[in-house]
Structures are given as C-alpha cells and as structure tokens.
TORVEXKE-235837 format. One record per residue (C-alpha): residue number from 1; residue in three letters; x, y, z. Coordinates in nm, 3 decimals. Layout:
N
[site NUM,"ALA",[X,Y,Z]]
...
***
This chain:
154
[site 1,"MET",[14.543,20.336,5.121]]
[site 2,"LEU",[14.643,20.684,5.197]]
[site 3,"PRO",[14.345,20.799,5.435]]
[site 4,"GLU",[14.412,20.461,5.639]]
[site 5,"GLU",[14.767,20.559,5.669]]
[site 6,"ILE",[14.654,20.911,5.792]]
[site 7,"GLN",[14.393,20.741,6.041]]
[site 8,"LYS",[14.634,20.484,6.201]]
[site 9,"LEU",[14.888,20.824,6.243]]
[site 10,"GLN",[14.572,20.990,6.423]]
[site 11,"ASN",[14.540,20.696,6.649]]
[site 12,"LEU",[14.901,20.680,6.734]]
[site 13,"ARG",[14.862,21.072,6.821]]
[site 14,"GLU",[14.551,20.998,7.044]]
[site 15,"GLN",[14.720,20.736,7.211]]
[site 16,"GLY",[15.010,20.951,7.250]]
[site 17,"ALA",[15.278,20.791,7.065]]
[site 18,"LEU",[15.346,21.041,6.890]]
[site 19,"SER",[15.324,21.421,6.939]]
[site 20,"ASP",[15.148,21.696,6.737]]
[site 21,"GLU",[15.446,21.784,6.576]]
[site 22,"GLU",[15.565,21.405,6.474]]
[site 23,"PHE",[15.216,21.397,6.325]]
[site 24,"GLU",[15.250,21.633,6.130]]
[site 25,"GLU",[15.551,21.532,5.971]]
[site 26,"ALA",[15.457,21.186,5.920]]
[site 27,"LYS",[15.114,21.291,5.755]]
[site 28,"GLY",[15.368,21.586,5.496]]
[site 29,"ARG",[15.575,21.275,5.397]]
[site 30,"LEU",[15.286,21.050,5.317]]
[site 31,"MET",[15.112,21.321,5.153]]
[site 32,"ALA",[15.446,21.389,4.967]]
[site 33,"ASN",[15.472,21.028,4.864]]
[site 34,"ASP",[15.128,20.992,4.763]]
[site 35,"ARG",[15.212,21.306,4.491]]
[site 36,"MET",[15.516,21.120,4.387]]
[site 37,"GLY",[15.328,20.825,4.312]]
[site 38,"LYS",[15.078,21.027,4.145]]
[site 39,"SER",[15.336,21.172,3.876]]
[site 40,"ASP",[15.486,20.797,3.809]]
[site 41,"SER",[15.158,20.804,3.631]]
[site 42,"LEU",[15.274,21.090,3.386]]
[site 43,"MET",[15.566,20.944,3.316]]
[site 44,"GLY",[15.782,21.195,3.500]]
[site 45,"LEU",[15.572,21.489,3.307]]
[site 46,"ASP",[15.414,21.772,3.433]]
[site 47,"LEU",[15.009,21.800,3.402]]
[site 48,"ASN",[15.003,21.990,3.052]]
[site 49,"ASN",[15.323,21.863,2.921]]
[site 50,"TYR",[15.109,21.505,2.941]]
[site 51,"ARG",[14.839,21.647,2.834]]
[site 52,"ALA",[15.037,21.768,2.527]]
[site 53,"LEU",[15.189,21.432,2.452]]
[site 54,"MET",[14.836,21.310,2.432]]
[site 55,"HIS",[14.753,21.532,2.142]]
[site 56,"ALA",[15.052,21.509,2.006]]
[site 57,"SER",[15.142,21.109,2.026]]
[site 58,"GLN",[14.825,21.124,1.760]]
[site 59,"TYR",[15.124,21.197,1.473]]
[site 60,"ALA",[15.335,20.858,1.558]]
[site 61,"GLY",[15.118,20.708,1.330]]
[site 62,"PHE",[15.286,20.862,1.043]]
[site 63,"ILE",[15.637,20.707,1.189]]
[site 64,"VAL",[15.473,20.335,1.311]]
[site 65,"PRO",[15.146,20.218,1.151]]
[site 66,"PHE",[14.852,20.241,1.409]]
[site 67,"ALA",[15.065,20.395,1.650]]
[site 68,"GLY",[14.860,20.716,1.622]]
[site 69,"LEU",[14.553,20.544,1.721]]
[site 70,"VAL",[14.734,20.336,2.015]]
[site 71,"ALA",[14.933,20.595,2.155]]
[site 72,"PRO",[14.674,20.858,2.274]]
[site 73,"ILE",[14.466,20.541,2.468]]
[site 74,"VAL",[14.744,20.440,2.597]]
[site 75,"LEU",[14.858,20.776,2.750]]
[site 76,"TRP",[14.467,20.841,2.883]]
[site 77,"ALA",[14.435,20.493,3.007]]
[site 78,"MET",[14.758,20.542,3.215]]
[site 79,"ALA",[14.648,20.840,3.387]]
[site 80,"LYS",[14.250,20.878,3.352]]
[site 81,"ASP",[14.176,20.736,3.704]]
[site 82,"ASP",[14.437,21.002,3.874]]
[site 83,"TYR",[14.401,21.305,3.693]]
[site 84,"PRO",[14.045,21.425,3.589]]
[site 85,"GLU",[14.196,21.671,3.376]]
[site 86,"VAL",[14.389,21.372,3.138]]
[site 87,"ASP",[14.075,21.181,3.137]]
[site 88,"THR",[13.842,21.476,2.996]]
[site 89,"GLU",[14.161,21.558,2.758]]
[site 90,"GLY",[14.178,21.166,2.638]]
[site 91,"LYS",[13.821,21.164,2.578]]
[site 92,"TYR",[13.862,21.435,2.354]]
[site 93,"ILE",[14.080,21.314,2.167]]
[site 94,"LEU",[13.929,20.982,2.142]]
[site 95,"ASN",[13.568,21.135,2.016]]
[site 96,"TRP",[13.795,21.297,1.748]]
[site 97,"MET",[13.958,20.981,1.643]]
[site 98,"ILE",[13.611,20.776,1.605]]
[site 99,"SER",[13.467,21.103,1.433]]
[site 100,"ALA",[13.741,21.124,1.184]]
[site 101,"LEU",[13.761,20.769,1.101]]
[site 102,"ILE",[13.382,20.774,1.042]]
[site 103,"TYR",[13.434,21.090,0.805]]
[site 104,"SER",[13.708,20.916,0.632]]
[site 105,"VAL",[13.522,20.639,0.560]]
[site 106,"VAL",[13.251,20.841,0.440]]
[site 107,"SER",[13.460,21.072,0.214]]
[site 108,"GLY",[13.610,20.749,0.100]]
[site 109,"ILE",[13.299,20.617,-0.032]]
[site 110,"LEU",[13.185,20.920,-0.188]]
[site 111,"CYS",[13.512,20.973,-0.354]]
[site 112,"LEU",[13.322,20.705,-0.598]]
[site 113,"PHE",[13.097,21.020,-0.674]]
[site 114,"LEU",[13.365,21.251,-0.692]]
[site 115,"ILE",[13.202,21.480,-0.418]]
[site 116,"GLY",[13.436,21.306,-0.190]]
[site 117,"ILE",[13.768,21.343,-0.320]]
[site 118,"PRO",[13.719,21.738,-0.119]]
[site 119,"MET",[13.590,21.599,0.194]]
[site 120,"LEU",[13.871,21.362,0.214]]
[site 121,"ILE",[14.110,21.623,0.144]]
[site 122,"ALA",[13.913,21.823,0.426]]
[site 123,"VAL",[13.950,21.530,0.675]]
[site 124,"ILE",[14.346,21.487,0.644]]
[site 125,"PHE",[14.443,21.863,0.680]]
[site 126,"MET",[14.190,21.874,0.978]]
[site 127,"GLY",[14.372,21.503,1.097]]
[site 128,"LEU",[14.666,21.722,1.072]]
[site 129,"ILE",[14.549,22.099,1.218]]
[site 130,"PHE",[14.355,21.924,1.506]]
[site 131,"PRO",[14.595,21.722,1.740]]
[site 132,"LEU",[14.816,22.023,1.706]]
[site 133,"LEU",[14.601,22.320,1.791]]
[site 134,"GLY",[14.518,22.045,2.075]]
[site 135,"THR",[14.916,22.039,2.186]]
[site 136,"LEU",[14.947,22.397,2.188]]
[site 137,"LYS",[14.634,22.473,2.406]]
[site 138,"ALA",[14.740,22.221,2.662]]
[site 139,"THR",[15.080,22.339,2.702]]
[site 140,"LYS",[14.914,22.627,2.803]]
[site 141,"GLY",[14.700,22.408,3.077]]
[site 142,"GLU",[14.382,22.533,2.836]]
[site 143,"SER",[14.154,22.243,2.745]]
[site 144,"TYR",[14.073,22.173,2.363]]
[site 145,"GLU",[13.768,22.005,2.243]]
[site 146,"TYR",[13.812,21.910,1.865]]
[site 147,"PRO",[13.538,22.116,1.657]]
[site 148,"LEU",[13.325,21.883,1.442]]
[site 149,"THR",[13.411,21.577,1.701]]
[site 150,"ILE",[13.071,21.352,1.744]]
[site 151,"LYS",[13.042,21.284,2.113]]
[site 152,"PHE",[13.060,20.932,2.179]]
[site 153,"LEU",[13.239,20.957,2.519]]
[site 154,"SER",[13.123,21.204,2.776]]
***
C-alpha cells in the first residue's frame, strides 16, 4: 500500500499540485506512519525486546499449561512477515521446542531401562537454560540458535 501512496504523491507533484517540499513532507509522513504500523505488530516493544520476549515466553508453561508452547508461536506468527529477524528467531525457537519434545519422549521411553533418567534430566536442564541464553542474546541484538536442535524449519 505504501508504494501506491507514494506513487499518488509523485503523480500530484508531476501535475504541479504539490511542490517538491510538500511532496517530501507528505512522503515523510507516510513513511513514519508505515513504521508506526509495523511497531504495532511488536506490541510497542523494540525489536530486541520483542525477540527476547519470544524466548522468555517459553517459561509461561510454568504458570499456565501449554502456554510455553503456544506463546512463542503466537508471538512469532504476529510479526514474522514484517520482521525477518523475528522470523529467523521464531524458527530457531520452534525448532528447539520440537527437538526438546522428541528428546523428552525418547528419554521417557528409555527411562524404562534407567538410561533415560540422566537424559531426561539433561533435557529438562537444557529446557531451562537455553531459553534464558536466547533471551539474554536477544536483548543484546544477537541471534541465538539453540544447540542440539534438529532443523525442521529453515
């Protein structure tokens, strides 16, 4: 929609209805409004804090069952089309959540043979530490790809 609006302004300028100054002012307002519209998809947060929230939202499952699975996906879906960084980070998080689920199921099955107990403890530990590391990295503007993650989405 923005390119169409700028084209309309360009046409008005070419017809003499707008001066160069008026054109630049109107174009600046359109660009500012477009940026403001995008920030709405980040719930008023800057990009780094939004990405950090995506990582930290995995802890919501400790308060509300399954919220730790749903919240990061919802946050990712809300802004992935407008922000490539959010899309990338969301894929990293989703890949980790799927991988952790697989590791948990396999560890749970192997608990029958006792070998799964330390594996399950390790998966739980990683599930607590990795989102924290992702949150800290995101606040610094760095991307964090979870270790030991199977890449389902790229």
